[in-house]
C-alpha positions as CSV (number, residue, x, y, z in Angstrom):
1,X,161.0,-34.1,67.2
2,X,157.4,-35.3,67.1
3,X,155.7,-35.7,70.4
4,X,153.3,-38.6,70.9
5,X,150.5,-38.6,73.4
6,X,147.8,-41.1,74.1
7,X,144.5,-40.1,72.6
8,X,141.3,-41.5,73.9
9,X,138.1,-41.7,71.8
10,X,134.8,-41.5,73.6
11,X,132.7,-41.5,70.5
12,X,130.7,-44.4,69.2
13,X,131.7,-44.2,65.6
14,X,133.1,-47.1,63.5
15,X,136.7,-47.7,62.6
16,X,139.7,-48.8,64.6
17,X,140.0,-45.6,66.6
18,X,136.4,-45.8,67.7
19,X,137.2,-48.8,69.9
20,X,139.7,-46.9,72.0
21,X,138.5,-46.8,75.6
22,X,140.3,-46.5,78.9
23,X,143.6,-44.5,78.5
24,X,146.9,-46.2,79.0
25,X,149.8,-43.8,79.6
26,X,152.5,-43.8,77.0
27,X,155.0,-44.4,79.7
28,X,153.3,-47.6,80.6
29,X,153.3,-48.7,77.0
30,X,157.0,-48.0,76.5
31,X,158.6,-49.2,79.8
32,X,157.2,-52.8,79.4
33,X,157.4,-53.7,83.1
34,X,159.7,-51.1,84.5
35,X,161.2,-53.2,87.4
36,X,162.4,-56.3,85.7
37,X,165.7,-57.5,84.2
38,X,166.4,-59.4,81.0
39,X,163.6,-61.7,80.1
40,X,164.0,-65.5,80.1
41,X,164.4,-67.4,77.0
42,X,161.4,-69.8,77.3
43,X,157.7,-69.1,77.2
44,X,156.4,-67.5,80.4
45,X,154.4,-69.4,82.9
46,X,151.9,-66.6,83.3
47,X,151.4,-67.6,87.0
48,X,150.4,-65.4,89.8
49,X,147.4,-63.7,88.1
50,X,143.8,-64.6,87.7
51,X,143.5,-62.1,84.8
52,X,145.8,-63.7,82.4
53,X,145.7,-67.5,82.7
54,X,148.2,-69.3,80.5
55,X,147.0,-72.8,79.6
56,X,148.7,-71.8,76.3
57,X,151.8,-70.2,77.7
58,X,151.9,-67.0,75.8
59,X,152.3,-64.4,78.6
60,X,155.6,-63.0,79.8
61,X,157.1,-63.7,76.4
62,X,158.4,-61.1,73.9
63,X,156.8,-62.1,70.6
64,X,158.2,-60.9,67.3
65,X,155.4,-60.3,64.7
66,X,156.3,-62.0,61.5
67,X,153.3,-61.5,59.3
68,X,149.6,-60.8,59.1
69,X,147.1,-62.6,56.8
70,X,143.8,-60.8,56.1
71,X,141.3,-62.0,53.6
72,X,143.8,-64.6,52.4
73,X,146.5,-62.0,51.7
74,X,149.7,-62.4,53.6
75,X,151.7,-59.2,54.5
76,X,155.1,-59.3,56.2
77,X,155.3,-57.2,59.3
78,X,157.4,-54.0,59.5
79,X,160.8,-54.4,61.1
80,X,160.6,-54.4,64.9
81,X,157.0,-55.3,65.2
82,X,156.3,-57.1,68.4
83,X,153.5,-58.1,70.9
84,X,153.6,-59.0,74.5
85,X,151.1,-60.0,77.2
86,X,152.3,-59.7,80.7
87,X,151.2,-62.0,83.5
88,X,148.9,-59.3,85.0
89,X,146.8,-59.1,81.8
90,X,148.3,-56.1,80.0
91,X,149.1,-56.4,76.3
92,X,151.5,-54.1,74.5
93,X,152.2,-54.0,70.8
94,X,154.2,-52.2,68.2
95,X,153.7,-52.6,64.5
96,X,156.3,-50.2,63.1
97,X,154.7,-46.9,64.1
98,X,152.6,-46.3,67.2
99,X,152.8,-47.9,70.7
100,X,149.6,-49.8,71.5
101,X,148.2,-51.2,74.8
102,X,145.1,-53.1,75.7
103,X,143.6,-55.3,78.4
104,X,144.1,-59.0,77.8
105,X,142.3,-62.0,79.2
106,X,143.8,-65.4,78.5
107,X,141.8,-68.6,79.2
108,X,142.7,-71.9,77.7
109,X,143.6,-71.2,74.1
110,X,141.4,-68.1,73.9
111,X,142.9,-64.6,74.2
112,X,140.5,-61.6,74.4
113,X,141.9,-58.1,73.9
114,X,139.8,-55.1,74.9
115,X,140.0,-51.3,75.7
116,X,142.8,-50.6,73.3
117,X,144.8,-47.3,73.5
118,X,147.6,-46.1,71.3
119,X,149.8,-43.1,70.5
120,X,148.8,-41.2,67.4
121,X,151.5,-40.7,64.8
122,X,151.5,-41.1,61.0
123,X,154.5,-43.1,59.8
124,X,153.9,-43.7,56.1
125,X,151.2,-45.3,54.0
126,X,152.4,-49.0,54.1
127,X,153.3,-49.0,57.8
128,X,150.0,-47.2,58.7
129,X,148.0,-49.7,56.7
130,X,149.7,-52.7,58.4
131,X,149.0,-51.2,61.8
132,X,145.4,-50.5,61.1
133,X,144.9,-54.1,59.8
134,X,146.7,-55.5,62.8
135,X,144.7,-53.6,65.3
136,X,141.5,-54.7,63.6
137,X,142.6,-58.3,63.5
138,X,143.4,-58.3,67.2
139,X,140.1,-56.8,68.2
140,X,138.0,-59.3,70.2
141,X,138.5,-63.0,70.8
142,X,141.5,-64.8,69.3
143,X,142.5,-68.5,69.2
144,X,146.1,-69.1,70.1
145,X,148.1,-72.0,68.7
146,X,151.6,-72.6,70.0
147,X,154.1,-74.8,68.1
148,X,157.6,-74.7,69.6
149,X,158.7,-71.0,69.4
150,X,156.0,-70.1,66.9
151,X,152.6,-68.6,67.8
152,X,149.6,-68.2,65.6
153,X,146.7,-65.9,66.6
154,X,143.4,-66.5,64.7
155,X,140.6,-64.1,64.8
156,X,136.9,-65.2,64.6
157,X,136.7,-64.1,61.0
158,X,139.8,-66.2,60.0
159,X,142.5,-63.5,59.8
160,X,145.8,-64.7,61.4
161,X,148.9,-63.2,62.8
162,X,152.1,-65.2,62.9
163,X,154.6,-64.6,65.6
164,X,158.0,-66.0,66.8
165,X,159.4,-65.9,70.3
166,X,162.0,-63.2,70.5
167,X,165.1,-64.1,72.4
168,X,166.4,-61.3,74.7
169,X,169.5,-59.5,73.4
170,X,172.5,-59.3,75.7
171,X,173.0,-55.9,77.4
172,X,176.8,-56.0,76.9
173,X,178.3,-56.2,73.5
174,X,175.1,-55.1,71.8
175,X,174.8,-51.9,69.8
176,X,171.6,-50.2,71.0
177,X,170.1,-47.6,68.7
178,X,167.9,-45.1,70.6
179,X,164.5,-44.7,68.9
180,X,162.3,-43.1,71.6
181,X,162.9,-40.5,74.3
182,X,160.7,-40.6,77.5
183,X,159.9,-37.7,79.8
184,X,157.3,-38.7,82.4
185,X,154.2,-39.8,80.5
186,X,155.3,-38.3,77.2
187,X,157.2,-40.2,74.6
188,X,159.0,-38.5,71.7
189,X,160.4,-40.3,68.7
190,X,164.0,-39.7,67.7
191,X,163.9,-37.7,64.4
192,X,163.9,-40.0,61.5
193,X,166.0,-37.6,59.3
194,X,169.1,-37.5,61.6
195,X,172.3,-38.3,59.7
196,X,173.3,-41.9,60.1
197,X,176.4,-41.0,62.1
198,X,174.2,-39.0,64.5
199,X,171.6,-41.6,65.4
200,X,172.1,-41.8,69.2
201,X,173.4,-45.2,70.2
202,X,175.2,-46.9,73.1
203,X,177.2,-50.1,73.6
204,X,178.0,-51.5,77.0
205,X,181.3,-53.3,77.5
206,X,182.2,-56.3,79.6
207,X,184.7,-54.0,81.4
208,X,182.0,-51.7,82.9
209,X,182.2,-49.0,80.3
210,X,179.6,-47.5,77.9
211,X,180.3,-45.6,74.7
212,X,178.4,-44.3,71.7
213,X,176.9,-41.1,70.5
214,X,174.3,-38.9,72.1
215,X,173.0,-37.4,68.9
216,X,175.8,-35.1,68.1
217,X,178.9,-35.9,70.2
218,X,180.7,-39.2,70.9
219,X,181.2,-40.2,74.5
220,X,182.7,-42.8,76.7
221,X,182.1,-43.4,80.4
222,X,181.5,-45.9,83.2
223,X,178.3,-47.9,83.6
224,X,177.9,-50.1,86.7
225,X,175.3,-52.8,86.3
226,X,173.7,-54.5,89.3
227,X,170.5,-56.5,89.2
228,X,168.0,-54.3,87.3
229,X,170.0,-51.0,87.8
230,X,172.6,-49.3,85.7
231,X,174.6,-46.5,87.4
232,X,176.1,-44.1,84.8
233,X,179.3,-42.3,85.7
234,X,180.3,-38.8,84.4
235,X,180.9,-39.2,80.6
236,X,183.9,-38.0,78.6
237,X,183.0,-36.8,75.2
238,X,183.7,-34.6,72.2
239,X,182.5,-30.9,72.3
240,X,181.0,-30.3,68.9
241,X,178.0,-28.2,68.1
242,X,175.4,-29.6,65.7
243,X,172.0,-28.5,64.3
244,X,169.2,-27.9,66.8
245,X,167.4,-31.2,66.2
246,X,170.6,-33.1,67.0
247,X,171.4,-31.0,70.0
248,X,167.9,-31.4,71.4
249,X,168.1,-35.2,71.0
250,X,171.5,-35.2,72.7
251,X,170.3,-33.2,75.7
252,X,167.4,-35.7,76.2
253,X,169.7,-38.7,75.9
254,X,172.2,-37.1,78.3
255,X,169.5,-36.6,80.9
256,X,168.4,-40.2,80.7
257,X,171.9,-41.6,81.1
258,X,172.9,-39.7,84.2
259,X,173.3,-41.5,87.5
260,X,171.2,-44.5,88.5
261,X,168.5,-45.9,86.2
262,X,166.4,-49.0,86.0
263,X,166.6,-51.1,82.8
264,X,164.6,-53.9,81.1
265,X,165.3,-56.0,78.0
266,X,162.4,-57.6,76.2
267,X,163.5,-59.3,73.1
268,X,165.5,-56.7,71.1
269,X,164.1,-53.7,73.0
270,X,166.0,-52.0,75.8
271,X,164.3,-49.5,78.1
272,X,166.3,-47.3,80.5
273,X,164.4,-45.1,83.0
274,X,166.0,-42.7,85.4
275,X,164.6,-42.0,88.8
276,X,163.0,-38.7,87.6
277,X,161.0,-40.4,84.9
278,X,163.2,-39.5,82.0
279,X,164.5,-42.3,79.9
280,X,165.0,-43.9,76.5
281,X,164.0,-47.0,74.5
282,X,166.5,-48.5,72.1
283,X,166.6,-51.4,69.6
284,X,169.4,-53.9,69.2
285,X,170.9,-53.5,65.8
286,X,174.0,-54.8,63.9
287,X,176.8,-52.3,64.4
288,X,177.4,-52.0,60.7
289,X,173.8,-51.1,59.8
290,X,172.7,-48.4,62.3
291,X,174.8,-45.3,62.2
292,X,178.5,-45.0,61.6
293,X,181.2,-46.1,64.1
294,X,183.0,-43.2,65.7
295,X,186.2,-42.2,64.0
296,X,189.4,-42.9,65.7
297,X,189.9,-39.2,66.3
298,X,186.4,-38.8,68.0
299,X,187.0,-41.9,70.2
300,X,190.4,-40.7,71.2
301,X,188.9,-37.3,71.9
302,X,186.3,-38.7,74.2
303,X,188.9,-40.6,76.1
304,X,191.1,-37.5,76.5
305,X,188.2,-35.5,77.8
306,X,188.1,-37.9,80.7
């Protein structure tokens, strides 16, 4: 697994990384407001803060990034790209690779982002290029135009980013594919080369159960949801051994889904954080497209273990 840590540049060189200033912990970037519940469906009011005023109500909303237009050329955003500005003036973004944070000041229809910080991981030429262009386009003062559930951010040079309000997914009945493992202030991406049937995932049932795969073994257990807390009961699961990468992922997911934990849902992103700081982030995905469903034998085996 590849470990991501926040890197801060103190140099005065040019380029996107040169603008990185005050560090923002990776944990803060990933948890996206660690003591909330599922976000509302309408644009946030942004009240209660002098830092992020919302005359154009863009704060407190999970925005899906649709596309970026630079120099007249439009590029569709990588899947899962998103941007959010919380009411306290903190912006968090994801453009398909690294987690990005910045200070945000909202006044009227003007948004100014400053002191950006991001994890440092290479994710492929196309994704990296989009991320670099997006970070550059968001640097400095932006003009916000809101039309229904569509938001357009325009930089002073004319580059634009198109966004759509992202409705929060339901906790229950949604298949959540785990993409990041959290341990204190360190975030580790789930290995991209895991077999499809071993991508860790979980689904909460209306009957207070949770089932899925940790990264190697299938499991089923109890999950009691109250307010912003999920309390996980002892799981029943299969007892297979898998390659080291899969077992390492499984141990990390197991540690996060043990006992009480807080959770938040912002758009299609679920964050679960245990009291000891270990946790996961997961993305809502169609069941048929992310990993394989457990076989009847594995599911039955998990039940029998209980």
